[in-house]
N, C-alpha and C positions, 0 to 999 in steps of 0.2 A: 504494500500500500504506500501511497505517497505520504509525505509529512504535511498533513492538511487535507482539505477536501479535494479529491481529484475531479477534474472536469469531466463532463459527460462523455463516455466513449473513450476515455484516455487509456493508455497502456497500463496504468496502475490500477485500473478498475478490474482486478482479478476477482472472480467470485469467492466469497468467504464461505467457511463451513468447517467441518471436522476433518476434511481430507488434507492432503499434502499438495504443495505447490512446487512447480519446477519451471525454471527458465532455461531454454536452450538457445544459445547464442550461435547463430550460423545456420543458414538454410540450404546447405549443400546436402549431398546424399547422407553424410554422417549425421548431420543435425536432424534431417527429416526422419531418419530411422530412429534416432534416440527419442524424438518427440512422439512418434507413433507408439513405440514400445512402452514409454512411460504412460501415455494416455490409455493404452489398452489395459494397463494394470490399475487404472482408476486414479492416476495422478492428474491434477489440473495443470496443464502445460501452456506456457506462452513461448512461441518460437519467434525469434527476432533475427531479421536479415537486413543487411545494409543495402543490398542491391534491390532493384524494383521487381525482382523475380526470384523464384527458388531454382535450385539445380546446381549451384556452385559453378564449377568449370565445365559442366556438361549441359549446355544450353543452346537455344536457338534464337535467331533474330531475323527480322524482315529486311530483304534487299529487293526493292521493286516488287515484282510478283513472286519472287522466290522466298521460301522459308529456309534459312540456312542454319545448319548446325555449326557451332564454332569449331568443331573438330569431329573426326570420325571416331566413335566409341564402339567397341565390341566387347562381348563377354563370352565365356566358355561354359560348357555344361557343368564343369566342376565348380563354377562360381555359385555355390548354393545360397549364400547370403543375398547376393544381388537377385537371384531368381526368386527368393522369398520376397524381396522388395517389390519386384514386378508384380508378383501375385497379390501382395498386400494393397497395392494401388490399382489393381485390376488392369494391369498393362501387359500381361504375359503374351496375349495374342498379337500385340502390336510390335513385339520384339522377338520373333520366333528364332529357334535354333535350327541349324542344319539337321537333316535326318542323320547324316554321317559326315564326319570331317572330310572336306575336299577343298584343297587350296591350289588353284592354278598358279604356276610359277613360270614367268616368261624370262628367258635369258636372251637379251638382244645381241649378245656377242656370238651366238650360235647361228648357223645358216637358217634362212627362212624355211619354214616347214619342219624344222627340228628344234624350235625354240621353246616349245611348251612342255613343261613337266608338271607333275601333280603330286602333292602330298596328301594322301587320303588313307583312311583306315578300312580294314575289313572287320567282319563280325566274328573276330577271334579273340581269345584272351590275351592280356598283356604278357609279353611284349610282341607276340605274334601278330597283333592287330595292325602293326605298321611294317611288318616284314616284307610283304610283297611290294608295297609302295617304295620303300627304301632300296629294295633290290633292283627296281626298274627306274629309279629316279635318274634322269639323264644328265642332271647338272653336277653329278659327282662321278669320279672315276671308280672303277671296280675296287681298287685298293681303299679309297676313301669310304666307300659303302661298307666294306668289311670292318673298318676301324670304327665307324659310327656305332655299329652294334655293340662293340666291346666298350666303348665309352658310355653308351646308354646304360649298360649293366653296372659300370662303375658309379655312375650318377645314382642309380637306384640303391646302391649300397651305402650312400652317404647318410649320416645321421643329422637331420635338420636341426636337432636340438644342440648340436655341438657348436659352441660359440666360436671355435677356431675357424669355422667356415666363413664367418663374416669378415675375418681379417685378410682373406685371400681374394684375388681377383679371378673371375671366371676364365678370362682369356689365357692366363698362365696355366691354369689347371687343364684347359683343353689342349694346350700345346704339350704339356707333360703327358697327356694321354693320347698322343699321336695324331691329333687333329691338325690337318693342313690349313693354310690360310684360305684355300678354296672351300674346304668343308665348313669353316667358320662362317664365311660369307654366304654360302648357298644353303646352309641349314641352321646352324646355331644362332647366328645374328639375324637371319631371316625371321625367326620366331622371337629371339631375345630382345632385339631392338624395339619391336612393337609392344612387347609386354613390360620390359624393364625401363624403356626410354634411355638406353645406354648400350654402347657396343660392349662386347664380351670383356675386353681389356679394362673397361672402366666400371664393371659391375661386380658387386659382391658375389662371391661363390655361393654364399648362403642363400641369397635371394634368387640367384639363377637356378640353383639346385631345386629350390622350392617350386619355381615355375615349371621346370621340366619334369620333376618327379610327380607333381600334382596334375599337370596338364596332359602329359604324354605317357606317364608310366604308372598311373594309379588305377585307372579304369579304362576300358576300351573306348567309351564315349566321352571321356573327360574333356577332350580338346575340341569337340564339336562347337562350331562358332555360331553365336547369335548376335544380331544387331537390330537396331530400331528401324522399322519400315515406315515410321512417321517421324516428324521432327522431334528432337530430344525434348523440346519444350512441352510437347504434348504429354510426355511421360513425367519428367522431373519437375515440371511446374504445374501444368493444368491438372493432371491426374493426382499428383502428389498433394496439391492443395485441396482437392476434393476429398481425398482420404483423411487429411488432417482435419478438415472441417467436420467430416462425419465422426471422427474420433473425439471431437470437442476441443481440439487444439486451437488456441487463439494465435493466428499468424499475423505478424506485422512486418511488412517490407519497408524499404527506404528508411530504416531506423538503425542508427549506429549506437552500439554500447560504448560508453566512454570509460567506465570503470566497474570493477567487481570487488566487493569488500565484505568481510564478515560483519554481521549485524547482531542484535541482541538475541538471546535464547537460542543460539546455534543456527540462526537463519542467515540469509545472505541478502545483500543489497546490490542490485544491478542498476547502474545509472545510465539513463538515456537522456537526450537533450530535454531538459525541463521537468523530468520525472525520475522517481526512484521506485523500482519494483522490489518487492520482498519475496523471497522464495526459500523453501526448505532445502532445495538442491539446485545446482547449476551445472549444466553441461556446456563446456566451452568447445564448440565444434567449428573452429576457424583455422586458417593457415598457421603454420608454426610460428612465424614472426609476429603475427597479430596475437596469437595466444601468449607469447612471451611478454608482449606489452600489456596485456590485460591481467596476467596472473598476479594475485596478491603476494606480498613478500612471505617467503617460507613455504609456499605451496609445493615447490620442487626443491630438491637438494642442490641441483646445479641447473638453474633455468637457462644459463648461458649456452647450455648444450643445444637448446632449440635453435639458436642462431647459427650453430655449426652444421645443421642439416642443410645441405646445399639444395639447389633447385635445378631442374633441367627443362629446356623448352621443347615445344612441339609447334611445327609450322604446318599449316594446311593451305594447299593451293587449290583454288576452285576455278574450273573451266567449263563454260557453257558453249556447246557446239550447236550448229543449226540442223544437225542430223544425228542419227544414231551411229556411233563409232565403236561401241563396245557391246558385245552380245551376252556377256556374263555379268553377274552382280559385283564381282570384285576379282582382283588378281594381285599377286606380289611380283616384284621385278628384280632382276639381277643384271649386272653390267651397266648400270645406269644410276644416276642420282635418285630416280624415282623409287620409292619403297613400296607403298601399297596404294592401289587405285580402287575407288568404290563408285558405283553408279548410284547417284542420289536423285535421279530424275523424278521418279514417282513420289518419293518422300518429300521433296521440296515443293511439289505442286506445279512443276514445269509441264506445260501442255504441248510443247513442240520442241524438237531437238533433243539433246542429251546433256545432262549436267554430271560432270565427273569431279570427285574430290580426291586429292592426293594427300595422304597422311604421311608427314615427314617427321619422324621421331629423332631424338638426339640431334636437334637442328641448331646446335650452337653456332655453326659457321654461317648460317643463313637467316637466323631469326630476325636480324635487323636489315637485311638486304632490301633495297628499293623494289617496289612492285615491277618496275620496268626491267630490272636486272633478272628478277625471278621469271618473268614472262619470256625473256630472251633465252633463259636456261631451260625451262621446262617444256615449252611448246615443241621445240625440236625433239626433245626426248620422247614426248608422247607420239610424235610422228614415227619415230623409230620403233616404238612398241606397238602402235596401233595403226596399221596401214590406212584404215578408213579415214583417219584424221587428215590425211595429206590433201584431200580435196574439200575438206570441210571449212566452213567459216566459223571463226571464234566470235561468238556473240557477246561474251563477257569473260573477264579474267580478273580475279581478285584474290587476296590472301587474308587469312586470319592467323593471328600470332598469339600464342600463350607462352609468354616468356618464363613463367614459373608454373608450367603445366603440372609437374610432378616434383616430388623430392628426388634428389639425385641418389641412385642406389649404389653409391660408392662403397668400397671395402671400409669397414668400420662404422658404417651408418647405424648398424644394429644397436650399438651401445648408446647411441644418441636418442633413440626413439623411446619416449616414455610410455608407460602403460596408461590405462584409463583412470586409475586412482591417483589422486594427489595426496600430499600430506595434510591438506586442509579438508576436514570432514565436510562432506556435502558438495565438494567441487570435483568435477570429473572432466577428462579430456577425450575428445573424439576427433577423428580425421584420418585420412589415408596414411598420414605420416606417423601416426602413433604405432605402438608395437603390436601390430596385427600378425606379423610373420609374412605378410604379402607385400609385394611392391605396390607402388602408388596406382591403384586401379579402382574402378567402381566397386569391386568386391571388397577391397581393403577398406574403403570408406564406409560401406554398410556394416562390415564386421566391427569396425570401431564404434559405430553407433550402438550395435548390439552389446558390446562389452561395457560401454559407458552406462547404458540403461540398466544392464544387469547389476553392475556395481551400485548404482544409485538405488535401485529397488531393494537390494539386500540391506542397505543402510537404513532405508525408510521402513523396513519391515513389511514390504509388500511382496506378494508372490509374483513370480515372473510368468508372463503369458507363455504357455507351452507351445503355442503355434509359432512363436518367434524363436524361442530358445531351444527348439529342436535343431535349429541351425547351429552348426559346430562353432563354438566361441573361440576367439583367439586366445592364445596363451597369455 
């Protein structure tokens, strides 16, 4: 409550009663998850987001007649928490999974007619489910294909709980296990750059092993790919807000939290411009640097570690052609700066021509490049990859840049990532950068919200909703 009489409809006008109150700061996937979980357990929740929309860094915007996602986001069948999230907001049908993993890979340095390879699985147990695909994968030599199998078995034998894995880099480990530069490019980085947002040499062995063990070596269908067939804003803003409303969560956007501090009787004060909210528990679900600035003194033993968690950029190149130039929903590329290309035509609402989105991870060298330079670089590369573009007219070309898209998964980052609980009773952390065991993905964000809500509910003496906490919680 405010100090005094709150104005009608103010943020401080939280319903009173015998229950518990929570404030969730941050309306990304972590904050939305925490708010839904707390509300489902009977807690009165206010969700505060500084932006004019929900969804964090997975959002959409309007560009003329196009609805544009800021970046291409995918998930895998093994992403059980994000799949729960989709189900909870009634969005599962709008972001379907492949029936079976199938990734077309085009190598422009091979002769035309022999450029296409595929990474796909069979309906066989692990690791045989990928055996035929790797045995016939044309972008690796016979020797490399044989060594890949042995390296996969070595990965499978790693103990993800061993903290020593976090001190090593994945690239050196691959080299020590006989992987050639070509194998790293055509297989390990093909997957790893997209999921870790770093090349193998810059990535923690612990995080890389987690990705490959969970995605490729845990269950035959674990790596089946899913993605939104509608704008991300339809999922992470519109449907999420509908779910929050139905759960009784009060959602306030365009509102910045300026401070969080302990109040009387073990409660918390959350300051927003002109008002003070009181709550029994607070979930801080913002980026690590913002969390550092809002944390009260003593909440973490070494809060400066949050500032040591680096960030990594993602660049997205958007091209609209006057005709169809790609007949498949997506592909990955080798021998070119282009990494992954997705057809976003139907999802964007485009009625004529075709709209392609190029997702460029680990884009440190290009994130600040002028649009003209990126156009000069990428349009010829698309012509090399897609012959139909050579006679097509480019109707629009633009880029979106997320300079701090993810935390950098560098060796040693594991010791910097805090868990959900802080030393301040009633204050919890959420975000993909917290200690979920996953790299900075939508799955990690949702898992962090699960962990924060679980810790808060335990402290509040509330039972945890079984429909959510069937999802495997992060360590």
